[in-house]
C-alpha positions as CSV (number, residue, x, y, z in Angstrom):
1,M,102.6,313.4,229.6
2,V,101.2,311.4,226.7
3,E,103.3,311.1,223.7
4,Q,101.6,312.0,220.5
5,P,101.9,309.7,217.6
6,E,104.1,311.4,214.8
7,Q,102.8,312.3,211.5
8,P,104.4,311.3,208.4
9,V,107.1,313.5,207.2
10,A,108.0,314.3,203.6
11,V,111.9,314.3,203.4
12,M,113.7,316.2,200.8
13,R,117.0,315.0,199.8
14,T,118.8,317.6,197.6
15,D,121.9,319.8,197.5
16,H,122.3,323.3,196.0
17,Q,124.1,322.1,192.8
18,T,121.3,319.6,192.0
19,L,118.6,322.6,192.4
20,N,120.7,324.9,190.4
21,A,121.0,322.2,187.7
22,G,117.1,322.3,187.4
23,A,116.8,318.7,188.4
24,T,114.0,317.7,190.7
25,P,115.0,316.6,194.2
26,S,114.5,313.0,195.3
27,W,112.0,312.3,197.9
28,S,110.5,309.9,200.1
29,V,107.6,309.8,202.8
30,R,108.4,308.3,205.9
31,S,106.8,307.7,209.5
32,H,109.2,307.5,212.3
33,R,107.0,304.6,213.8
34,G,107.2,302.8,210.4
35,S,103.5,303.2,209.3
36,A,102.3,304.0,206.0
37,A,100.7,307.4,205.4
38,Q,96.8,307.5,205.2
39,P,95.1,309.0,202.4
40,E,93.7,312.1,203.7
41,A,92.6,315.4,202.0
42,G,95.8,317.6,201.6
43,L,98.3,315.0,202.7
44,M,101.1,313.9,200.2
45,T,102.1,310.4,200.5
46,G,104.4,308.1,198.7
47,E,104.0,304.7,200.4
48,Y,102.2,301.9,199.1
49,S,100.0,300.1,201.7
50,G,100.6,296.6,201.1
51,G,98.0,295.2,203.5
52,G,95.4,297.3,201.9
53,G,96.4,296.2,198.5
54,S,96.2,292.6,199.3
55,L,92.6,292.9,201.1
56,S,91.4,294.8,198.1
57,C,92.6,292.1,195.8
58,L,90.8,289.5,198.0
59,C,87.8,291.5,197.8
60,G,88.1,292.0,194.0
61,S,88.2,288.1,193.6
62,T,85.1,287.7,195.9
63,K,83.1,290.4,194.0
64,E,84.0,288.5,190.6
65,Q,82.4,285.4,191.7
66,Q,79.5,287.0,193.0
67,T,79.0,289.1,189.8
68,K,79.5,285.9,187.7
69,W,77.2,283.6,189.5
70,F,74.2,285.9,191.0
71,I,74.1,288.5,188.2
72,A,75.8,287.2,185.0
73,K,74.4,283.7,185.1
74,P,70.9,284.8,185.5
75,C,71.3,287.3,182.6
76,A,72.9,284.6,180.5
77,L,70.0,282.3,181.0
78,H,67.5,285.1,180.3
79,V,68.8,285.8,176.8
80,G,68.8,282.1,176.0
81,I,72.2,280.9,176.8
82,Q,71.8,277.3,177.9
83,D,73.4,275.8,181.3
84,S,74.5,272.7,179.8
85,G,77.9,271.3,178.4
86,P,78.9,270.4,174.9
87,Y,77.4,267.0,173.3
88,Q,79.3,264.1,174.7
89,P,80.5,261.7,171.9
90,Q,80.1,258.0,172.1
91,P,82.9,256.4,174.1
92,N,85.4,254.7,171.8
93,A,88.9,253.6,173.3
94,I,90.4,253.5,169.7
95,L,89.4,257.0,168.6
96,E,90.0,258.5,172.0
97,K,93.8,257.3,171.8
98,V,94.3,258.6,168.2
99,F,92.6,262.0,169.7
100,I,94.9,262.2,172.6
101,S,98.1,260.7,171.3
102,I,98.2,261.3,167.6
103,T,96.1,264.1,166.3
104,K,92.8,266.0,166.9
105,Y,92.4,266.6,163.1
106,P,92.8,263.3,161.3
107,D,93.6,263.6,157.6
108,E,91.4,261.8,155.0
109,K,93.9,258.7,154.8
110,R,93.6,258.2,158.6
111,L,89.9,258.5,158.6
112,E,89.5,255.8,155.9
113,G,91.8,253.6,157.9
114,L,89.9,254.2,161.1
115,S,86.6,253.5,159.1
116,K,87.8,250.2,158.0
117,Q,89.0,249.4,161.4
118,L,85.8,250.1,163.3
119,D,83.3,249.7,160.4
120,W,82.2,253.1,160.9
121,D,81.3,255.6,158.1
122,V,83.8,258.3,157.5
123,R,81.3,261.0,158.2
124,K,80.4,259.5,161.7
125,I,84.1,259.5,162.7
126,Q,84.3,263.2,161.4
127,C,81.4,264.1,163.8
128,W,82.8,262.0,166.7
129,F,86.2,264.1,166.4
130,R,84.3,267.4,166.2
131,H,82.2,266.7,169.3
132,R,85.4,265.4,171.1
133,R,87.1,268.8,170.2
134,N,84.0,270.8,171.4
135,Q,84.0,269.0,174.5
136,D,87.3,270.5,175.6
137,K,86.0,274.1,174.9
138,P,84.5,275.9,177.5
139,P,80.9,276.5,177.3
140,T,79.2,280.0,176.2
141,L,77.7,280.3,179.7
142,T,81.3,280.5,181.2
143,K,82.4,282.8,178.4
144,F,79.4,285.1,179.0
145,C,79.8,285.2,182.8
146,E,83.5,286.3,182.5
147,S,82.8,289.1,180.0
148,M,79.9,290.2,182.3
149,W,82.3,290.6,185.1
150,R,84.7,292.5,183.2
151,F,82.1,294.7,181.5
152,T,80.6,295.5,184.7
153,F,83.9,296.8,186.4
154,Y,85.3,298.7,183.3
155,L,82.0,300.4,183.0
156,C,81.8,301.5,186.6
157,I,85.3,302.3,186.9
158,F,85.3,304.3,183.7
159,C,82.4,306.2,185.1
160,Y,83.8,307.0,188.4
161,G,87.0,308.1,186.6
162,I,85.3,310.5,184.5
163,R,83.3,311.8,187.2
164,F,86.6,312.3,189.4
165,L,88.7,313.9,186.6
166,W,86.0,316.2,185.3
167,S,86.6,318.5,188.1
168,S,90.4,317.9,188.4
169,P,92.5,320.6,186.8
170,W,95.0,318.2,185.3
171,F,92.6,316.6,183.1
172,W,92.1,319.7,181.1
173,D,95.8,320.9,181.3
174,T,98.3,318.0,181.5
175,R,101.0,320.3,182.8
176,Q,99.2,320.3,186.2
177,C,100.3,316.6,186.7
178,W,103.7,318.3,187.5
179,H,102.8,321.4,189.2
180,S,104.4,321.3,192.7
181,Y,105.5,317.9,192.3
182,P,106.2,315.9,194.4
183,F,104.3,317.8,197.1
184,Q,100.8,316.9,195.7
185,P,98.0,315.9,198.1
186,L,96.6,312.4,197.9
187,T,92.9,312.7,198.3
188,S,90.6,309.9,199.3
189,G,89.1,309.8,195.7
190,L,92.6,309.3,194.3
191,Y,93.3,306.7,196.6
192,Y,90.3,304.6,196.1
193,Y,90.7,305.0,192.4
194,Y,94.0,303.4,192.6
195,I,93.2,300.5,195.1
196,M,90.1,299.7,192.9
197,E,92.3,299.5,189.6
198,L,95.1,297.6,191.5
199,A,92.9,295.0,193.0
200,F,91.1,294.4,189.5
201,Y,94.5,293.8,187.6
202,W,95.7,291.5,190.6
203,S,92.7,289.6,190.3
204,L,93.0,289.3,186.5
205,M,96.7,288.2,186.9
206,F,95.7,285.3,188.9
207,S,92.4,284.5,187.2
208,Q,94.1,284.0,183.9
209,F,95.5,280.8,185.2
210,T,92.1,279.5,186.0
211,D,89.9,281.3,183.2
212,I,89.6,280.1,179.6
213,K,93.1,279.6,178.1
214,R,93.8,282.2,175.2
215,K,96.3,282.3,172.5
216,D,97.4,285.7,173.6
217,F,98.3,284.5,177.3
218,L,101.7,285.8,177.0
219,I,100.9,289.0,175.8
220,M,98.3,289.6,178.4
221,F,100.7,288.4,181.1
222,V,103.2,291.0,180.0
223,H,100.3,293.6,180.0
224,H,99.0,292.8,183.4
225,L,102.7,292.9,184.8
226,A,103.2,296.3,183.1
227,T,99.9,297.5,184.4
228,I,100.7,296.5,188.1
229,G,104.1,297.7,187.8
230,L,102.8,301.2,186.5
231,I,100.1,301.6,189.1
232,T,102.2,300.6,192.1
233,F,105.4,302.6,190.9
234,S,103.2,305.7,190.2
235,Y,101.4,305.5,193.6
236,I,104.9,305.0,195.3
237,N,106.4,308.1,193.6
238,N,103.3,310.2,193.8
239,M,102.6,310.2,190.2
240,V,98.9,309.7,190.6
241,R,97.7,312.4,188.7
242,V,99.1,311.2,185.2
243,G,98.4,307.7,186.4
244,T,94.6,308.5,186.7
245,L,94.7,309.9,183.1
246,V,96.3,306.5,181.9
247,M,93.9,304.5,183.9
248,C,90.8,306.3,182.7
249,L,92.0,306.5,178.9
250,H,92.4,302.7,179.0
251,D,89.1,302.0,180.5
252,A,87.3,304.0,177.9
253,S,87.3,301.3,175.3
254,D,87.4,298.1,177.4
255,F,83.7,298.1,178.3
256,L,82.8,298.5,174.8
257,L,84.7,295.1,173.8
258,E,83.1,293.3,176.7
259,A,79.6,294.6,175.7
260,A,80.2,293.5,171.9
261,K,81.3,289.9,173.2
262,L,78.0,289.8,175.4
263,A,76.0,290.5,172.4
264,N,77.9,287.9,170.4
265,Y,77.3,285.2,172.9
266,A,73.7,286.0,173.1
267,K,73.5,286.0,169.3
268,Y,72.4,289.7,168.9
269,Q,74.5,290.0,165.7
270,R,73.4,293.6,164.5
271,L,74.3,294.9,168.1
272,C,77.4,293.0,168.1
273,D,78.6,294.6,164.8
274,T,77.7,298.0,165.9
275,L,79.4,297.7,169.1
276,F,82.5,296.2,167.6
277,V,82.7,299.3,165.1
278,I,82.2,301.7,168.1
279,F,84.9,299.8,170.0
280,S,87.4,299.9,167.1
281,A,87.0,303.5,166.6
282,V,87.3,304.4,170.2
283,F,90.2,302.1,170.7
284,M,92.2,303.6,167.7
285,V,91.6,307.2,168.6
286,T,92.5,306.6,172.5
287,R,95.4,304.1,172.3
288,L,97.0,305.5,168.9
289,G,95.8,309.2,169.0
290,I,95.3,310.4,172.7
291,Y,97.8,308.2,174.4
292,P,100.9,309.0,172.4
293,F,100.2,312.7,171.8
294,W,98.6,313.5,175.3
295,I,99.8,311.0,177.8
296,L,103.2,310.2,176.5
297,N,103.9,313.9,175.7
298,T,103.4,315.1,179.2
299,T,105.5,312.1,180.8
300,L,108.3,312.5,178.3
301,F,108.6,316.2,177.6
302,E,106.5,318.3,179.9
303,S,107.8,316.4,183.0
304,W,111.4,316.9,181.8
305,E,110.7,320.6,181.2
306,M,109.0,321.5,184.5
307,I,110.9,319.1,187.1
308,G,114.1,318.1,185.1
309,P,115.4,314.7,184.9
310,Y,114.9,312.4,187.6
311,P,116.0,308.5,188.1
312,S,112.5,307.0,188.1
313,W,111.9,309.0,184.9
314,W,113.4,306.2,182.7
315,L,111.6,303.3,184.4
316,F,108.3,305.1,184.4
317,N,108.4,306.1,180.7
318,G,109.8,302.7,179.9
319,L,106.5,300.8,181.2
320,L,104.4,303.4,179.2
321,L,106.3,302.7,176.1
322,I,105.8,299.1,176.7
323,L,102.1,299.7,176.6
324,Q,102.3,301.6,173.4
325,V,103.8,298.8,171.8
326,L,101.0,296.4,173.0
327,H,98.6,299.2,171.6
328,V,100.1,298.8,168.1
329,I,100.0,295.1,168.2
330,W,96.5,295.1,169.1
331,S,95.6,297.8,166.7
332,Y,97.0,295.8,163.9
333,L,94.9,292.7,164.8
334,I,91.8,294.7,165.0
335,A,92.7,296.5,161.6
336,R,93.0,293.0,160.0
337,I,89.7,291.9,161.3
338,A,88.2,295.3,159.8
339,F,90.1,294.5,156.6
340,K,88.8,291.0,156.3
341,A,85.2,292.3,156.8
342,L,85.7,295.0,154.0
343,I,87.0,292.3,151.6
344,R,85.0,289.4,152.5
345,G,82.0,290.9,154.0
346,K,82.6,288.2,156.9
347,V,85.3,287.4,158.9
348,S,86.6,283.8,159.1
349,K,88.1,283.9,162.6
350,D,89.6,286.3,165.2
351,D,93.2,287.0,165.1
352,R,94.1,286.7,168.9
353,S,91.9,286.4,171.9
354,D,88.9,284.5,173.3
355,V,90.5,281.5,171.5
356,E,91.3,278.5,173.5
357,S,94.7,277.3,172.9
358,S,93.9,273.9,173.7
359,S,91.3,273.5,170.9
360,E,91.8,275.2,167.7
361,E,89.1,276.3,165.2
362,E,87.6,273.5,163.3
363,D,86.8,275.2,160.1
364,V,89.8,277.7,159.6
365,T,88.8,279.0,156.2
366,T,85.1,278.9,156.5
367,N,83.3,282.0,155.5
368,T,80.0,281.3,157.3
369,K,81.0,283.3,160.3
370,S,79.8,286.7,160.9
371,F,81.5,290.1,161.6
372,C,81.9,289.2,165.3
373,G,82.9,285.6,164.9
374,S,81.5,282.0,165.0
375,S,77.7,281.2,165.4
376,S,78.7,277.9,167.0
377,S,77.4,277.1,170.4
378,N,80.6,278.0,172.1
379,G,80.3,281.7,171.1
380,A,82.8,283.8,168.9
381,N,86.5,284.6,169.1
382,W,87.4,288.1,169.8
383,V,90.3,290.6,170.1
384,N,90.6,291.0,173.7
385,G,91.3,294.9,174.8
386,H,92.4,294.3,178.5
387,M,94.9,295.9,179.0
388,G,93.7,296.5,179.3
389,G,94.3,295.9,179.8
390,S,94.0,296.7,179.5
391,C,95.8,296.9,179.1
392,W,96.3,298.9,181.0
393,A,97.0,296.8,181.4
394,E,94.2,295.9,181.2
395,E,96.4,298.4,181.8
């Protein structure tokens, strides 16, 4: 007689006092052979498939490189972004030593001293330092390729999420997120939605160490950690219904930001301004309106009302509240940009992201920059939504 493989068993650990108190029973999913439950229609699972996640992360990194160099780069060249580095300044050991060991922004007194020492005009020395600073900045082509990759993913995953959630009952009634919890089926659509999001944010977690260095590196690092933690935690605890709402909500504005950055790098200024206005409106509505009054309302209050308190309630909502704090910070920065635009008509520089920490802005107080940023060869600086995000985590 051939032994049949045992199916994953949903295990309930409870007692009469717990049920009478109205608390939800703790649960787990196990297989007597130690294998993770597979995502099939009608199957409730609570284990995270580590191998599948690692493979998806690797595939995500591969897709990123393919998108950058086989799609983004030709698009950049088509819109006139040159595949060339910044102007190389004339080699000079004395100026190079000052630049590396003393200052990248010499004052007037130091410029006069260098002018006498080298017998160079002060203007020529200023140009040398400007070109030397630009040499350390990433070219616009690199920025364009990175934004194109993120735009492609955010747009595709948002369309997939809307298409999937449109026919889901919890999209229209958030109380359905907790109906029959934790015995809710994990369909293949839910599974692949989670795996794609998790793979993308793992790729962002690693690529932020190799991509353009930004001033908001620490904020984005916390954002990616919170996002990965939430995705993994909600999957393990079978809170995938509310998890899909959170992911789709954050993806709603991210692709608009990346589209605006692409338009700015290509110097389509009116399109850039329009996309930024749309992004700002969508960001404020989703992150400061829908998220706290729709998502947090169901995780904080409806879940407590329907299934009672449970140990993971505190951790899950704690991570969601961390995201809300990041939303407030980013909304403040976006509002600063909008306020400067209303007062001056133009914005001097961005308040947070796409700014290389290794090379500060040359003209901090200049008023010749447009609503979307600088018109320099290196593109503009931007408020980065990813969460995700992103937050949600980018996000």
